[in-house]
DRENDO-1510 file (C-alpha; in Angstrom, 1 decimal, always signed):
<recs>
REC; n; res; u; v; w
REC; 1; UNK; -0.5; +14.7; +2.9 .
REC; 2; UNK; +3.2; +14.4; +3.8 .
REC; 3; UNK; +4.9; +17.7; +4.2 .
REC; 4; UNK; +8.3; +16.6; +2.9 .
REC; 5; UNK; +9.6; +14.6; -0.1 .
REC; 6; UNK; +11.1; +11.3; +1.0 .
REC; 7; UNK; +14.8; +10.7; +0.3 .
REC; 8; UNK; +14.4; +7.4; -1.5 .
REC; 9; UNK; +18.1; +6.8; -2.5 .
REC; 10; UNK; +19.2; +7.4; +1.1 .
REC; 11; UNK; +16.5; +5.1; +2.5 .
REC; 12; UNK; +17.2; +2.3; +0.0 .
REC; 13; UNK; +21.0; +2.5; +0.6 .
REC; 14; UNK; +20.4; +2.2; +4.3 .
REC; 15; UNK; +18.0; -0.7; +4.0 .
REC; 16; UNK; +20.3; -2.6; +1.6 .
REC; 17; UNK; +23.2; -2.2; +4.0 .
REC; 18; UNK; +21.2; -3.7; +6.9 .
REC; 19; UNK; +22.1; -7.4; +6.8 .
REC; 20; UNK; +19.8; -8.3; +9.7 .
REC; 21; UNK; +16.8; -6.7; +8.1 .
REC; 22; UNK; +17.4; -8.6; +4.9 .
REC; 23; UNK; +17.6; -11.9; +6.7 .
REC; 24; UNK; +14.4; -11.2; +8.7 .
REC; 25; UNK; +12.6; -10.3; +5.5 .
REC; 26; UNK; +13.9; -13.3; +3.6 .
REC; 27; UNK; +12.7; -15.7; +6.3 .
REC; 28; UNK; +9.3; -14.2; +6.5 .
REC; 29; UNK; +8.7; -13.9; +2.8 .
REC; 30; UNK; +9.7; -17.5; +2.1 .
REC; 31; UNK; +7.2; -18.7; +4.7 .
REC; 32; UNK; +4.3; -16.5; +3.5 .
REC; 33; UNK; +5.0; -17.4; -0.2 .
REC; 34; UNK; +5.1; -21.1; +0.5 .
REC; 35; UNK; +1.9; -21.0; +2.5 .
REC; 36; UNK; +0.1; -19.2; -0.3 .
REC; 37; UNK; +1.4; -21.6; -3.0 .
REC; 38; UNK; +0.3; -24.6; -0.9 .
REC; 39; UNK; -3.2; -23.3; -0.4 .
REC; 40; UNK; -3.6; -22.3; -4.1 .
REC; 41; UNK; -1.9; -25.4; -5.5 .
REC; 42; UNK; -4.7; -25.9; -8.0 .
REC; 43; UNK; -3.8; -23.2; -10.5 .
REC; 44; UNK; -6.9; -23.6; -12.6 .
REC; 45; UNK; -9.2; -23.2; -9.7 .
REC; 46; UNK; -7.2; -20.3; -8.4 .
REC; 47; UNK; -7.4; -18.5; -11.7 .
REC; 48; UNK; -11.2; -18.9; -11.7 .
REC; 49; UNK; -11.4; -17.5; -8.2 .
REC; 50; UNK; -9.2; -14.5; -9.3 .
REC; 51; UNK; -11.5; -13.9; -12.2 .
REC; 52; UNK; -14.5; -13.9; -9.9 .
REC; 53; UNK; -12.7; -11.5; -7.4 .
REC; 54; UNK; -11.8; -9.2; -10.3 .
REC; 55; UNK; -15.4; -9.1; -11.5 .
REC; 56; UNK; -16.8; -8.4; -8.0 .
REC; 57; UNK; -14.4; -5.6; -7.4 .
REC; 58; UNK; -14.8; -4.2; -10.9 .
REC; 59; UNK; -18.6; -4.2; -10.6 .
REC; 60; UNK; -18.5; -2.5; -7.2 .
REC; 61; UNK; -16.2; +0.3; -8.5 .
REC; 62; UNK; -18.3; +0.9; -11.6 .
REC; 63; UNK; -21.3; +1.5; -9.3 .
REC; 64; UNK; -19.3; +3.2; -6.5 .
REC; 65; UNK; -21.3; +6.4; -6.0 .
REC; 66; UNK; -24.6; +4.5; -6.0 .
REC; 67; UNK; -23.3; +1.8; -3.6 .
REC; 68; UNK; -21.9; +4.4; -1.2 .
REC; 69; UNK; -25.3; +6.1; -1.0 .
REC; 70; UNK; -27.0; +2.7; -0.5 .
REC; 71; UNK; -24.4; +1.8; +2.2 .
REC; 72; UNK; -25.1; +5.1; +4.0 .
REC; 73; UNK; -28.9; +4.5; +3.8 .
REC; 74; UNK; -28.7; +0.9; +5.1 .
REC; 75; UNK; -26.3; +1.7; +7.9 .
REC; 76; UNK; -28.4; +4.6; +9.0 .
REC; 77; UNK; -31.5; +2.4; +9.0 .
REC; 78; UNK; -29.5; -0.1; +11.2 .
REC; 79; UNK; -28.5; +2.5; +13.7 .
REC; 80; UNK; -24.9; +3.1; +12.5 .
REC; 81; UNK; -24.0; +6.8; +12.3 .
REC; 82; UNK; -22.2; +7.6; +9.0 .
REC; 83; UNK; -19.7; +10.4; +8.5 .
REC; 84; UNK; -18.0; +11.6; +5.3 .
REC; 85; UNK; -14.5; +12.9; +5.3 .
REC; 86; UNK; -12.7; +14.4; +2.3 .
REC; 87; UNK; -9.3; +14.6; +4.0 .
REC; 88; UNK; -7.4; +12.8; +6.8 .
REC; 89; UNK; -7.5; +16.0; +8.8 .
REC; 90; UNK; -11.3; +16.1; +8.6 .
REC; 91; UNK; -11.5; +12.4; +9.5 .
REC; 92; UNK; -9.3; +12.9; +12.5 .
REC; 93; UNK; -11.4; +15.7; +13.8 .
REC; 94; UNK; -14.6; +13.6; +13.4 .
REC; 95; UNK; -12.9; +10.9; +15.5 .
REC; 96; UNK; -11.8; +13.5; +18.1 .
REC; 97; UNK; -15.3; +15.0; +18.3 .
REC; 98; UNK; -16.9; +11.6; +18.9 .
REC; 99; UNK; -14.3; +10.7; +21.6 .
REC; 100; UNK; -14.6; +14.1; +23.4 .
REC; 101; UNK; -18.4; +13.9; +23.4 .
REC; 102; UNK; -18.0; +10.8; +25.5 .
REC; 103; UNK; -15.3; +12.4; +27.7 .
REC; 104; UNK; -13.0; +9.5; +26.8 .
REC; 105; UNK; -9.2; +9.6; +27.1 .
REC; 106; UNK; -8.4; +5.9; +26.3 .
REC; 107; UNK; -8.9; +4.4; +22.9 .
REC; 108; UNK; -8.1; +0.9; +21.9 .
REC; 109; UNK; -7.5; +0.2; +18.2 .
REC; 110; UNK; -7.8; -2.8; +15.9 .
REC; 111; UNK; -5.6; -3.0; +12.9 .
REC; 112; UNK; -6.4; -0.3; +10.3 .
REC; 113; UNK; -4.3; +0.9; +7.4 .
REC; 114; UNK; -6.7; +3.9; +6.9 .
REC; 115; UNK; -6.0; +5.0; +10.5 .
REC; 116; UNK; -2.3; +4.8; +9.6 .
REC; 117; UNK; -3.1; +6.9; +6.5 .
REC; 118; UNK; -4.8; +9.4; +8.8 .
REC; 119; UNK; -1.9; +9.3; +11.3 .
REC; 120; UNK; -4.7; +9.0; +13.9 .
REC; 121; UNK; -2.5; +7.8; +16.8 .
REC; 122; UNK; -0.2; +10.9; +16.6 .
REC; 123; UNK; -3.2; +13.2; +16.2 .
REC; 124; UNK; -4.9; +11.9; +19.3 .
REC; 125; UNK; -1.7; +11.7; +21.3 .
REC; 126; UNK; -1.1; +15.4; +20.7 .
REC; 127; UNK; -4.5; +16.1; +22.3 .
REC; 128; UNK; -3.9; +14.0; +25.4 .
REC; 129; UNK; -5.8; +10.9; +24.3 .
REC; 130; UNK; -4.1; +7.5; +24.5 .
REC; 131; UNK; -4.6; +5.3; +21.4 .
REC; 132; UNK; -3.2; +1.8; +21.9 .
REC; 133; UNK; -2.7; -0.7; +19.1 .
REC; 134; UNK; -4.0; -4.1; +20.1 .
REC; 135; UNK; -2.9; -6.2; +17.1 .
REC; 136; UNK; +0.3; -7.9; +18.2 .
REC; 137; UNK; +2.3; -6.7; +15.3 .
REC; 138; UNK; +1.0; -3.2; +15.6 .
REC; 139; UNK; +1.6; -3.2; +19.4 .
REC; 140; UNK; +5.2; -4.3; +18.8 .
REC; 141; UNK; +6.0; -1.4; +16.4 .
REC; 142; UNK; +4.1; +1.1; +18.6 .
REC; 143; UNK; +6.3; +0.2; +21.5 .
REC; 144; UNK; +9.3; +0.9; +19.3 .
REC; 145; UNK; +7.8; +4.1; +17.9 .
REC; 146; UNK; +7.8; +2.8; +14.4 .
REC; 147; UNK; +5.2; +2.6; +11.5 .
REC; 148; UNK; +4.1; -0.7; +9.9 .
REC; 149; UNK; +6.6; -2.3; +7.5 .
REC; 150; UNK; +3.9; -4.4; +5.8 .
REC; 151; UNK; +0.2; -4.2; +5.3 .
REC; 152; UNK; -0.6; -7.6; +6.8 .
REC; 153; UNK; +2.5; -8.2; +9.1 .
REC; 154; UNK; +3.4; -4.8; +10.5 .
REC; 155; UNK; +6.5; -6.1; +12.4 .
REC; 156; UNK; +7.8; -8.3; +9.6 .
REC; 157; UNK; +11.1; -6.6; +9.8 .
REC; 158; UNK; +11.8; -7.8; +13.3 .
REC; 159; UNK; +12.9; -11.2; +14.5 .
REC; 160; UNK; +12.1; -13.0; +17.8 .
REC; 161; UNK; +15.3; -11.8; +19.5 .
REC; 162; UNK; +14.6; -8.2; +18.7 .
REC; 163; UNK; +11.0; -8.5; +20.0 .
REC; 164; UNK; +12.2; -10.1; +23.2 .
REC; 165; UNK; +14.6; -7.3; +23.8 .
REC; 166; UNK; +12.0; -4.7; +23.1 .
REC; 167; UNK; +9.5; -6.2; +25.5 .
REC; 168; UNK; +12.2; -6.5; +28.2 .
REC; 169; UNK; +13.1; -2.8; +27.8 .
REC; 170; UNK; +9.7; -1.2; +27.2 .
REC; 171; UNK; +7.3; -3.2; +29.4 .
REC; 172; UNK; +7.9; -2.7; +33.1 .
REC; 173; UNK; +9.0; -5.8; +35.1 .
REC; 174; UNK; +9.2; -8.0; +32.1 .
REC; 175; UNK; +12.0; -10.6; +32.1 .
REC; 176; UNK; +13.9; -11.3; +28.9 .
REC; 177; UNK; +12.6; -14.4; +27.1 .
REC; 178; UNK; +12.8; -15.6; +23.5 .
REC; 179; UNK; +10.1; -18.2; +23.9 .
REC; 180; UNK; +7.3; -17.3; +21.5 .
REC; 181; UNK; +4.5; -18.5; +23.8 .
REC; 182; UNK; +5.8; -16.5; +26.7 .
REC; 183; UNK; +6.1; -13.3; +24.5 .
REC; 184; UNK; +2.5; -13.8; +23.4 .
REC; 185; UNK; +1.4; -14.2; +27.0 .
REC; 186; UNK; +3.2; -11.0; +28.0 .
REC; 187; UNK; +1.5; -9.0; +25.3 .
REC; 188; UNK; -1.9; -10.6; +26.1 .
REC; 189; UNK; -1.6; -9.7; +29.8 .
REC; 190; UNK; -0.9; -6.0; +29.0 .
REC; 191; UNK; -3.6; -5.8; +26.3 .
REC; 192; UNK; -6.3; -7.5; +28.3 .
REC; 193; UNK; -6.1; -4.7; +30.9 .
REC; 194; UNK; -6.3; -2.2; +28.2 .
REC; 195; UNK; -9.4; -3.8; +26.7 .
REC; 196; UNK; -11.2; -3.5; +30.0 .
REC; 197; UNK; -10.2; +0.1; +30.4 .
REC; 198; UNK; -10.9; +1.2; +26.8 .
REC; 199; UNK; -13.6; +3.8; +26.4 .
REC; 200; UNK; -13.7; +3.9; +22.6 .
REC; 201; UNK; -12.8; +1.3; +20.1 .
REC; 202; UNK; -11.4; +2.0; +16.7 .
REC; 203; UNK; -11.2; -0.5; +13.8 .
REC; 204; UNK; -10.8; -0.7; +10.1 .
REC; 205; UNK; -13.2; -2.3; +7.6 .
REC; 206; UNK; -12.2; -5.0; +5.2 .
REC; 207; UNK; -15.5; -5.0; +3.3 .
REC; 208; UNK; -18.7; -2.9; +3.7 .
REC; 209; UNK; -21.8; -4.5; +2.2 .
REC; 210; UNK; -24.1; -2.0; +0.6 .
REC; 211; UNK; -27.0; -4.4; +0.4 .
REC; 212; UNK; -27.2; -4.9; +4.2 .
REC; 213; UNK; -25.2; -2.1; +5.7 .
REC; 214; UNK; -22.8; -4.7; +7.2 .
REC; 215; UNK; -19.2; -3.9; +8.2 .
REC; 216; UNK; -16.8; -7.0; +7.8 .
REC; 217; UNK; -13.6; -7.3; +9.7 .
REC; 218; UNK; -11.0; -10.0; +9.2 .
REC; 219; UNK; -8.5; -11.0; +12.0 .
REC; 220; UNK; -6.7; -13.8; +13.7 .
REC; 221; UNK; -6.1; -12.7; +17.3 .
REC; 222; UNK; -9.6; -11.7; +18.6 .
REC; 223; UNK; -8.4; -8.2; +19.4 .
REC; 224; UNK; -10.6; -6.7; +16.6 .
REC; 225; UNK; -13.6; -8.3; +18.2 .
REC; 226; UNK; -12.6; -7.0; +21.6 .
REC; 227; UNK; -12.2; -3.4; +20.2 .
REC; 228; UNK; -15.6; -3.5; +18.5 .
REC; 229; UNK; -17.6; -5.1; +21.4 .
REC; 230; UNK; -16.0; -4.2; +24.7 .
REC; 231; UNK; -16.0; -0.4; +24.6 .
REC; 232; UNK; -19.4; +1.4; +24.6 .
REC; 233; UNK; -18.4; +3.3; +21.4 .
REC; 234; UNK; -17.1; +1.8; +18.2 .
REC; 235; UNK; -15.6; +4.0; +15.4 .
REC; 236; UNK; -14.9; +2.2; +12.1 .
REC; 237; UNK; -12.8; +4.0; +9.5 .
REC; 238; UNK; -12.6; +2.9; +5.9 .
REC; 239; UNK; -11.6; +4.2; +2.4 .
REC; 240; UNK; -14.5; +4.8; +0.0 .
REC; 241; UNK; -13.4; +1.9; -2.2 .
REC; 242; UNK; -14.0; -0.9; +0.3 .
REC; 243; UNK; -17.7; -1.2; -0.4 .
REC; 244; UNK; -19.1; -4.3; -2.2 .
REC; 245; UNK; -22.6; -4.7; -3.6 .
REC; 246; UNK; -24.0; -7.8; -2.1 .
REC; 247; UNK; -23.4; -10.1; +0.9 .
REC; 248; UNK; -22.8; -13.0; -1.5 .
REC; 249; UNK; -19.8; -11.1; -2.9 .
REC; 250; UNK; -17.9; -11.4; +0.4 .
REC; 251; UNK; -17.1; -15.2; +0.6 .
REC; 252; UNK; -14.9; -15.2; -2.6 .
REC; 253; UNK; -13.1; -12.1; -1.6 .
REC; 254; UNK; -12.6; -13.4; +1.9 .
REC; 255; UNK; -11.1; -16.6; +0.4 .
REC; 256; UNK; -8.8; -14.6; -1.8 .
REC; 257; UNK; -7.8; -12.2; +1.0 .
REC; 258; UNK; -6.9; -14.8; +3.6 .
REC; 259; UNK; -5.3; -17.2; +1.2 .
REC; 260; UNK; -3.2; -14.5; -0.4 .
REC; 261; UNK; -2.2; -12.7; +2.8 .
REC; 262; UNK; -1.3; -15.6; +5.2 .
REC; 263; UNK; -2.0; -18.8; +3.3 .
REC; 264; UNK; -5.0; -19.6; +5.5 .
REC; 265; UNK; -8.3; -21.1; +4.2 .
REC; 266; UNK; -10.1; -18.7; +6.5 .
REC; 267; UNK; -9.0; -16.5; +9.4 .
REC; 268; UNK; -9.7; -17.3; +13.1 .
REC; 269; UNK; -12.2; -14.5; +13.4 .
REC; 270; UNK; -14.6; -12.9; +10.8 .
REC; 271; UNK; -16.6; -10.1; +12.3 .
REC; 272; UNK; -19.9; -8.8; +10.8 .
REC; 273; UNK; -21.2; -5.7; +12.4 .
REC; 274; UNK; -24.6; -4.4; +11.3 .
REC; 275; UNK; -25.9; -2.3; +14.2 .
REC; 276; UNK; -25.1; -1.1; +17.7 .
REC; 277; UNK; -26.2; -3.2; +20.7 .
REC; 278; UNK; -29.9; -3.9; +20.6 .
REC; 279; UNK; -32.1; -3.8; +23.8 .
REC; 280; UNK; -32.2; -7.7; +24.1 .
REC; 281; UNK; -28.4; -8.1; +23.5 .
REC; 282; UNK; -25.9; -8.6; +26.3 .
REC; 283; UNK; -22.8; -7.1; +24.7 .
REC; 284; UNK; -21.6; -4.8; +21.9 .
REC; 285; UNK; -21.2; -1.0; +21.7 .
REC; 286; UNK; -24.1; +1.3; +22.3 .
REC; 287; UNK; -22.9; +3.5; +19.4 .
REC; 288; UNK; -21.3; +2.6; +16.1 .
REC; 289; UNK; -19.9; +5.2; +13.8 .
REC; 290; UNK; -18.6; +4.7; +10.3 .
REC; 291; UNK; -16.2; +7.3; +8.8 .
REC; 292; UNK; -15.8; +7.1; +5.0 .
REC; 293; UNK; -12.5; +8.7; +3.9 .
REC; 294; UNK; -11.9; +10.0; +0.4 .
REC; 295; UNK; -8.4; +11.5; +0.5 .
REC; 296; UNK; -8.1; +11.6; -3.3 .
REC; 297; UNK; -9.9; +8.3; -4.0 .
REC; 298; UNK; -12.7; +10.0; -5.9 .
REC; 299; UNK; -10.1; +11.6; -8.2 .
REC; 300; UNK; -8.5; +8.2; -8.8 .
REC; 301; UNK; -12.0; +6.7; -9.4 .
REC; 302; UNK; -12.7; +9.3; -12.1 .
REC; 303; UNK; -9.9; +7.9; -14.3 .
REC; 304; UNK; -10.9; +4.5; -15.9 .
REC; 305; UNK; -7.3; +3.2; -16.0 .
REC; 306; UNK; -6.2; +4.4; -12.6 .
REC; 307; UNK; -9.5; +3.2; -11.0 .
REC; 308; UNK; -8.1; -0.3; -11.1 .
REC; 309; UNK; -5.8; +0.7; -8.2 .
REC; 310; UNK; -8.9; +0.8; -6.0 .
REC; 311; UNK; -9.7; -2.9; -6.5 .
REC; 312; UNK; -7.0; -3.7; -3.9 .
REC; 313; UNK; -8.2; -5.8; -1.0 .
REC; 314; UNK; -5.1; -5.1; +1.1 .
REC; 315; UNK; -3.8; -8.7; +1.1 .
REC; 316; UNK; -0.1; -7.7; +0.8 .
REC; 317; UNK; +0.8; -10.6; -1.5 .
REC; 318; UNK; +2.3; -8.3; -4.1 .
REC; 319; UNK; +4.9; -7.3; -1.4 .
REC; 320; UNK; +5.7; -10.9; -0.6 .
REC; 321; UNK; +6.7; -11.5; -4.2 .
REC; 322; UNK; +8.3; -8.2; -5.2 .
REC; 323; UNK; +12.1; -8.4; -5.7 .
REC; 324; UNK; +12.4; -4.8; -4.6 .
REC; 325; UNK; +10.3; -4.9; -1.4 .
REC; 326; UNK; +11.7; -8.2; -0.2 .
REC; 327; UNK; +15.1; -6.6; -0.1 .
REC; 328; UNK; +14.1; -3.3; +1.4 .
REC; 329; UNK; +11.1; -3.8; +3.7 .
REC; 330; UNK; +8.4; -1.2; +4.0 .
REC; 331; UNK; +10.2; +1.6; +5.9 .
REC; 332; UNK; +12.5; +2.4; +3.0 .
REC; 333; UNK; +9.5; +3.6; +1.0 .
REC; 334; UNK; +8.8; +6.2; +3.6 .
REC; 335; UNK; +5.0; +6.2; +3.3 .
REC; 336; UNK; +2.1; +4.2; +4.8 .
REC; 337; UNK; +1.6; +2.0; +1.8 .
REC; 338; UNK; +4.8; +0.4; +0.6 .
REC; 339; UNK; +5.7; -2.2; -2.1 .
REC; 340; UNK; +4.0; -2.6; -5.5 .
REC; 341; UNK; +0.5; -1.4; -4.3 .
REC; 342; UNK; +2.1; +1.5; -2.5 .
REC; 343; UNK; +4.0; +2.4; -5.6 .
REC; 344; UNK; +0.8; +3.0; -7.5 .
REC; 345; UNK; -1.5; +4.1; -4.7 .
REC; 346; UNK; +0.7; +6.5; -2.8 .
REC; 347; UNK; +1.8; +8.8; -5.7 .
REC; 348; UNK; -1.9; +9.2; -6.5 .
REC; 349; UNK; -2.8; +10.0; -2.9 .
REC; 350; UNK; +0.2; +12.2; -2.1 .
REC; 351; UNK; +0.9; +13.6; -5.5 .
REC; 352; UNK; +3.6; +12.7; -8.0 .
REC; 353; UNK; +5.6; +15.7; -6.9 .
REC; 354; UNK; +5.8; +14.2; -3.4 .
REC; 355; UNK; +5.8; +10.5; -3.9 .
REC; 356; UNK; +6.4; +10.0; -7.7 .
REC; 357; UNK; +9.8; +8.3; -7.0 .
REC; 358; UNK; +7.9; +5.4; -5.6 .
REC; 359; UNK; +6.7; +4.5; -9.1 .
REC; 360; UNK; +10.4; +4.0; -10.1 .
REC; 361; UNK; +11.0; +1.4; -7.4 .
REC; 362; UNK; +10.1; -1.4; -9.7 .
REC; 363; UNK; +11.9; -3.7; -12.2 .
REC; 364; UNK; +8.7; -4.2; -14.2 .
REC; 365; UNK; +9.1; -8.0; -13.7 .
REC; 366; UNK; +5.4; -8.4; -13.3 .
REC; 367; UNK; +5.5; -10.7; -10.3 .
REC; 368; UNK; +3.1; -8.5; -8.3 .
REC; 369; UNK; +0.6; -8.5; -11.2 .
REC; 370; UNK; +0.9; -12.3; -11.6 .
REC; 371; UNK; -0.1; -13.0; -8.0 .
REC; 372; UNK; -2.6; -10.2; -7.4 .
REC; 373; UNK; -5.8; -11.9; -6.3 .
REC; 374; UNK; -8.0; -9.3; -8.0 .
REC; 375; UNK; -5.8; -8.8; -11.1 .
REC; 376; UNK; -4.8; -5.2; -10.7 .
REC; 377; UNK; -2.7; -4.2; -13.8 .
REC; 378; UNK; +0.1; -2.8; -11.5 .
REC; 379; UNK; +2.7; -2.7; -14.3 .
REC; 380; UNK; +0.5; -0.7; -16.6 .
REC; 381; UNK; -0.4; +1.8; -13.9 .
REC; 382; UNK; +3.3; +2.2; -13.0 .
REC; 383; UNK; +4.0; +3.0; -16.7 .
REC; 384; UNK; +1.2; +5.5; -16.6 .
REC; 385; UNK; +2.5; +7.2; -13.5 .
REC; 386; UNK; +6.1; +7.4; -14.8 .
REC; 387; UNK; +4.8; +9.0; -18.0 .
REC; 388; UNK; +2.7; +11.4; -16.0 .
REC; 389; UNK; +5.8; +12.5; -14.1 .
REC; 390; UNK; +7.2; +13.9; -17.3 .
REC; 391; UNK; +4.0; +15.5; -18.7 .
REC; 392; UNK; +4.3; +19.2; -19.4 .
REC; 393; UNK; +3.0; +21.6; -16.7 .
REC; 394; UNK; +0.7; +23.1; -19.3 .
REC; 395; UNK; -1.7; +20.1; -19.1 .
REC; 396; UNK; -1.6; +19.9; -15.3 .
REC; 397; UNK; -5.2; +21.0; -15.0 .
REC; 398; UNK; -6.7; +18.4; -17.4 .
REC; 399; UNK; -9.3; +16.1; -15.7 .
REC; 400; UNK; -7.3; +12.9; -16.2 .
REC; 401; UNK; -4.0; +14.2; -15.0 .
REC; 402; UNK; -2.5; +12.7; -11.9 .
REC; 403; UNK; -2.1; +15.1; -9.0 .
REC; 404; UNK; +1.3; +16.7; -9.0 .
REC; 405; UNK; +2.2; +15.5; -12.5 .
REC; 406; UNK; +4.9; +17.0; -14.7 .
REC; 407; UNK; +7.3; +17.4; -11.8 .
REC; 408; UNK; +10.1; +15.8; -13.8 .
REC; 409; UNK; +9.5; +17.8; -16.9 .
REC; 410; UNK; +12.9; +19.0; -18.3 .
REC; 411; UNK; +13.3; +21.1; -21.4 .
REC; 412; UNK; +16.8; +19.8; -22.2 .
REC; 413; UNK; +15.8; +16.2; -21.7 .
REC; 414; UNK; +12.7; +16.7; -23.9 .
REC; 415; UNK; +14.8; +18.4; -26.6 .
REC; 416; UNK; +17.2; +15.5; -26.4 .
REC; 417; UNK; +14.5; +12.9; -27.0 .
REC; 418; UNK; +13.1; +14.9; -29.8 .
REC; 419; UNK; +16.5; +15.0; -31.4 .
REC; 420; UNK; +16.9; +11.2; -30.9 .
REC; 421; UNK; +13.5; +10.6; -32.6 .
REC; 422; UNK; +14.4; +12.9; -35.5 .
REC; 423; UNK; +17.8; +11.1; -35.9 .
REC; 424; UNK; +16.2; +7.6; -36.0 .
REC; 425; UNK; +13.5; +8.8; -38.4 .
REC; 426; UNK; +15.9; +10.4; -40.8 .
REC; 427; UNK; +18.3; +8.0; -42.4 .
REC; 428; UNK; +21.0; +10.5; -43.5 .
REC; 429; UNK; +21.1; +12.1; -40.0 .
REC; 430; UNK; +21.3; +8.6; -38.4 .
REC; 431; UNK; +24.2; +7.7; -40.6 .
REC; 432; UNK; +26.0; +10.9; -39.9 .
REC; 433; UNK; +25.6; +10.5; -36.1 .
REC; 434; UNK; +26.9; +6.9; -36.4 .
REC; 435; UNK; +30.0; +8.1; -38.1 .
REC; 436; UNK; +30.6; +10.9; -35.7 .
REC; 437; UNK; +30.1; +8.6; -32.7 .
REC; 438; UNK; +32.5; +6.1; -34.2 .
REC; 439; UNK; +35.2; +8.7; -34.5 .
REC; 440; UNK; +34.7; +10.7; -31.3 .
REC; 441; UNK; +32.8; +8.1; -29.2 .
REC; 442; UNK; +35.8; +6.6; -27.4 .
REC; 443; UNK; +37.0; +10.1; -26.3 .
REC; 444; UNK; +33.5; +11.1; -25.2 .
REC; 445; UNK; +33.1; +8.0; -23.0 .
REC; 446; UNK; +36.1; +9.1; -21.0 .
REC; 447; UNK; +34.6; +12.4; -20.1 .
REC; 448; UNK; +32.3; +12.8; -17.0 .
REC; 449; UNK; +28.7; +11.8; -17.8 .
REC; 450; UNK; +26.4; +14.8; -18.0 .
REC; 451; UNK; +23.1; +15.3; -16.3 .
REC; 452; UNK; +20.6; +12.4; -16.4 .
REC; 453; UNK; +23.3; +10.2; -18.0 .
REC; 454; UNK; +25.4; +10.6; -14.8 .
REC; 455; UNK; +22.6; +9.3; -12.7 .
REC; 456; UNK; +22.1; +6.3; -15.0 .
REC; 457; UNK; +25.8; +5.4; -14.9 .
REC; 458; UNK; +25.9; +5.5; -11.1 .
REC; 459; UNK; +24.8; +1.9; -11.1 .
REC; 460; UNK; +25.5; +0.9; -14.8 .
REC; 461; UNK; +28.4; +0.9; -17.1 .
REC; 462; UNK; +28.2; +3.4; -20.0 .
REC; 463; UNK; +28.2; +1.3; -23.2 .
REC; 464; UNK; +31.1; +2.0; -25.5 .
REC; 465; UNK; +30.4; +3.4; -29.0 .
REC; 466; UNK; +31.3; +1.0; -31.9 .
REC; 467; UNK; +33.8; +2.4; -34.5 .
REC; 468; UNK; +31.4; +1.2; -37.2 .
REC; 469; UNK; +27.7; +0.9; -37.3 .
REC; 470; UNK; +25.9; -2.4; -38.1 .
REC; 471; UNK; +24.9; -1.0; -41.5 .
REC; 472; UNK; +28.5; -0.2; -42.4 .
REC; 473; UNK; +29.7; -3.6; -41.3 .
REC; 474; UNK; +27.0; -5.3; -43.3 .
REC; 475; UNK; +27.8; -3.3; -46.4 .
REC; 476; UNK; +31.5; -4.1; -46.1 .
REC; 477; UNK; +30.6; -7.8; -46.0 .
REC; 478; UNK; +28.5; -7.5; -49.1 .
REC; 479; UNK; +25.2; -7.9; -47.3 .
REC; 480; UNK; +22.5; -5.8; -49.0 .
REC; 481; UNK; +20.0; -3.8; -47.0 .
REC; 482; UNK; +16.4; -5.1; -47.4 .
</recs>
């Protein structure tokens, strides 16, 4: 869990003032959006595929406890060692124990959002263990001591010129070049040496199949395959929700994932790991470990409405179509998961009192929900989280309450809304208020706005009060109330 509350207004103002960032994001989002639209040009077929993906993920979540037990049983039968972690700290220490038991000091990592959630790199670095990101985007931001700005494209906030300068400054004896092929070759040369020296490989998991105990990894660069086969030890980390019931559930989800994420029919590499190296095999790790991280997911799963959050397949397409994210990038959100999915997932993982402001970073336009490949009702969950932020502290211990809820509860604001409701439900009070506002409204509008109204008017004009209400105007014109 984060120790400090993120200053969203400051972050957003900084991001909106960065013209280069906005140009970089615009170019990238236009490209990703167009690729997706081209691939899914048959809207009827796409909707059918979405329905199937929604059904698969929904079925898996309904059976989640049973499927996790089945996954553990099948993995164990296959020779994969399964570990359970309730918190990121516990997961980090499990990783550390495995690494230290093999006297390893060099770890190579494939792309993994769960490892970012664990802050694994920082944890290992503090203990003298090098953890190198081998995904090109992750490697770029690691060089610049940054976190991912996007779930799929970690360095989406940087352009070619910025990457060229970064390589020139951070990689010894590297000449400045803006040629993409040469930049790729530079990174490949550095990473190949690391692959050969890596003692432990760490990866994420896109889908884990309970039926067969298979770990599925989706990638384009081959680095994931190197991380899971070259080192003698492979550690896979995944959130509890990534399990699916059957092997036949994977192809439709893979189609949705790759098409929504990058507009590809299928990625370059699709890795299926079911066991460590067998006696008659020439490559692969001698040990495979699977760490299943909870970190609040079981609490989310227990609520039928919030459970929908866990259907996410981490395609990132909600970010590519969000009018807020496309102008801010991921760093402005301040947490591992940004954009629409982050705005509903992070407050539940971190607590509304820490990250509840993320749920307000939305226009409720519904673009994210419209493109989500597994039909997560993001807008409905955002409304729920906003409402939970104001729930009274007295109900904080109820089973269905979101962690940290009620942090915005305010007696004066609650009293004001109750007064508003009473006024609108009582005709004579409503008429009296309208007359008073008609007389004193113009003077009141000139005074400094109080409390929450002041925050509202920082970006909006306070509407003027009319001298006469609509009812009075209608009555003067002889229009009878009906």
